[in-house]
PLY file of the C-alpha trace (Angstrom):
ply
format ascii 1.0
element vertex 171
property float x
property float y
property float z
element edge 170
property int vertex1
property int vertex2
end_header
-41.83 47.10 -17.42
-40.64 44.00 -15.55
-41.90 43.41 -12.07
-39.00 44.07 -9.58
-40.36 41.50 -7.13
-40.40 38.80 -9.83
-36.84 39.71 -10.88
-35.54 39.53 -7.32
-37.34 36.28 -6.59
-35.93 34.72 -9.79
-32.47 35.90 -8.79
-32.93 34.50 -5.24
-34.11 31.15 -6.67
-31.05 31.00 -8.91
-28.74 31.65 -5.95
-30.53 29.03 -3.83
-30.22 26.54 -6.72
-26.45 27.11 -6.89
-26.19 26.69 -3.12
-28.23 23.46 -3.28
-25.99 22.11 -6.05
-22.90 22.97 -3.97
-24.30 21.26 -0.88
-25.26 18.19 -2.92
-21.79 18.04 -4.48
-20.14 18.32 -1.05
-22.39 15.58 0.35
-21.71 13.20 -2.53
-17.98 13.89 -2.37
-17.97 13.28 1.40
-19.81 9.97 0.92
-17.36 8.92 -1.81
-14.39 9.68 0.46
-16.00 7.76 3.30
-16.64 4.79 1.00
-13.03 4.90 -0.25
-11.73 4.88 3.33
-14.02 1.97 4.18
-12.87 -0.01 1.12
-9.23 0.73 1.98
-9.75 -0.51 5.54
-11.53 -3.64 4.28
-8.74 -4.40 1.80
-6.15 -3.88 4.52
-7.88 -6.23 6.95
-8.17 -8.91 4.27
-4.51 -8.52 3.34
-3.44 -8.77 6.99
-5.58 -11.89 7.48
-3.99 -13.43 4.41
-0.45 -12.37 5.38
-0.77 -13.80 8.89
-2.72 -16.90 7.84
-1.22 -20.41 8.01
-0.65 -20.79 4.23
1.24 -17.49 4.01
3.27 -18.28 7.13
4.52 -21.38 5.29
5.19 -19.26 2.19
7.07 -16.71 4.28
9.19 -19.42 5.93
10.06 -20.96 2.55
10.93 -17.55 1.11
13.03 -16.61 4.13
14.89 -19.93 4.01
15.61 -19.54 0.31
16.81 -15.96 0.74
18.87 -16.88 3.79
20.56 -19.81 2.01
20.70 -18.02 -1.36
19.31 -21.11 -3.08
15.95 -22.02 -4.63
15.21 -18.31 -4.71
12.08 -18.86 -6.77
10.59 -20.00 -3.43
10.28 -16.27 -2.67
8.09 -15.59 -5.73
4.75 -16.22 -4.00
5.63 -13.84 -1.18
6.90 -11.22 -3.62
3.66 -11.64 -5.59
1.76 -10.81 -2.40
3.77 -7.60 -1.97
3.22 -6.90 -5.66
-0.53 -7.05 -5.01
-0.26 -4.73 -1.99
1.79 -2.37 -4.15
-0.85 -2.44 -6.87
-3.54 -1.51 -4.35
-1.41 1.39 -3.10
-0.58 2.58 -6.62
-4.27 2.50 -7.57
-5.17 4.39 -4.35
-7.29 1.50 -3.19
-5.11 1.17 -0.08
-3.86 4.25 1.72
-0.06 4.51 1.73
0.05 5.31 5.46
-2.09 2.28 6.23
0.18 0.13 4.06
3.18 1.57 5.90
1.66 0.90 9.29
0.71 -2.67 8.47
3.53 -3.85 6.20
6.62 -1.59 6.38
8.64 -3.97 8.54
8.20 -6.93 6.17
8.29 -4.98 2.90
11.49 -3.23 3.93
13.35 -6.33 5.07
12.13 -8.63 2.30
13.00 -5.98 -0.28
16.55 -5.79 1.08
16.81 -9.58 1.26
15.45 -10.16 -2.25
16.68 -7.14 -4.21
19.55 -8.99 -5.95
17.23 -11.84 -6.96
14.66 -9.36 -8.29
17.33 -7.53 -10.31
18.43 -10.84 -11.87
14.81 -11.83 -12.54
14.26 -8.52 -14.35
16.81 -9.55 -16.94
14.10 -11.89 -18.28
11.07 -9.72 -17.54
11.75 -6.03 -16.96
8.44 -5.21 -15.27
8.42 -7.99 -12.70
7.87 -6.78 -9.13
7.61 -3.09 -10.16
4.65 -2.57 -7.81
6.60 -4.28 -5.02
9.46 -1.85 -5.65
7.08 1.13 -5.72
5.50 -0.14 -2.49
8.94 -0.33 -0.88
9.76 3.22 -2.02
6.37 4.51 -0.84
6.45 2.98 2.64
10.11 3.93 3.01
9.23 7.55 2.23
6.52 7.46 4.92
9.02 5.98 7.40
11.62 8.63 6.55
9.04 11.38 7.01
7.54 10.01 10.23
10.72 8.64 11.85
13.78 10.03 10.04
16.14 8.49 12.61
14.57 5.03 12.40
17.14 2.25 12.39
14.83 0.39 10.03
15.54 2.79 7.16
18.91 1.19 6.39
18.95 -2.31 7.87
22.33 -3.99 8.10
23.01 -7.40 6.60
22.95 -8.75 10.15
19.47 -7.21 10.68
18.20 -8.82 7.49
19.75 -12.18 8.40
18.25 -12.11 11.91
14.86 -11.23 10.43
15.02 -14.09 7.92
15.98 -16.55 10.66
13.01 -15.39 12.71
10.68 -15.83 9.73
11.98 -19.36 9.14
11.35 -20.34 12.77
7.70 -19.19 12.88
0 1
1 2
2 3
3 4
4 5
5 6
6 7
7 8
8 9
9 10
10 11
11 12
12 13
13 14
14 15
15 16
16 17
17 18
18 19
19 20
20 21
21 22
22 23
23 24
24 25
25 26
26 27
27 28
28 29
29 30
30 31
31 32
32 33
33 34
34 35
35 36
36 37
37 38
38 39
39 40
40 41
41 42
42 43
43 44
44 45
45 46
46 47
47 48
48 49
49 50
50 51
51 52
52 53
53 54
54 55
55 56
56 57
57 58
58 59
59 60
60 61
61 62
62 63
63 64
64 65
65 66
66 67
67 68
68 69
69 70
70 71
71 72
72 73
73 74
74 75
75 76
76 77
77 78
78 79
79 80
80 81
81 82
82 83
83 84
84 85
85 86
86 87
87 88
88 89
89 90
90 91
91 92
92 93
93 94
94 95
95 96
96 97
97 98
98 99
99 100
100 101
101 102
102 103
103 104
104 105
105 106
106 107
107 108
108 109
109 110
110 111
111 112
112 113
113 114
114 115
115 116
116 117
117 118
118 119
119 120
120 121
121 122
122 123
123 124
124 125
125 126
126 127
127 128
128 129
129 130
130 131
131 132
132 133
133 134
134 135
135 136
136 137
137 138
138 139
139 140
140 141
141 142
142 143
143 144
144 145
145 146
146 147
147 148
148 149
149 150
150 151
151 152
152 153
153 154
154 155
155 156
156 157
157 158
158 159
159 160
160 161
161 162
162 163
163 164
164 165
165 166
166 167
167 168
168 169
169 170
């Protein structure tokens, strides 16, 4: 006849083991989420430093001038490549979409509107070019529409885009 005390203690140890596994899982998951948030913040800060740095300010001015004058549009490629990279980070969940919206919506939105026709023409040669930039635009636009559905930035006018490009050229 089995000892009831031994049976109950074995059962109690099994329950405690399951609880310990659950607590360990929760702790590891919490650490992983914290690390992901930290990596996202680090990526964002590096992207902002790069975007606002002197070399990119020159790139932005060249891109804005080309888009404004509708000539030498390939001057916008380096800037669009930057937004492509940001879009890749968002798509891969390495950069939080709300953080990307907060930091880059203004520029992504207006540069997308300014360069959309050029991108469409460029896709005739290479259909996948600037897909992550487009997804980034759609993602940050969705955040803007959710957070500020009456935002005038959702549908900028041609005059808004032109004024923005002129401002970028003069920086």
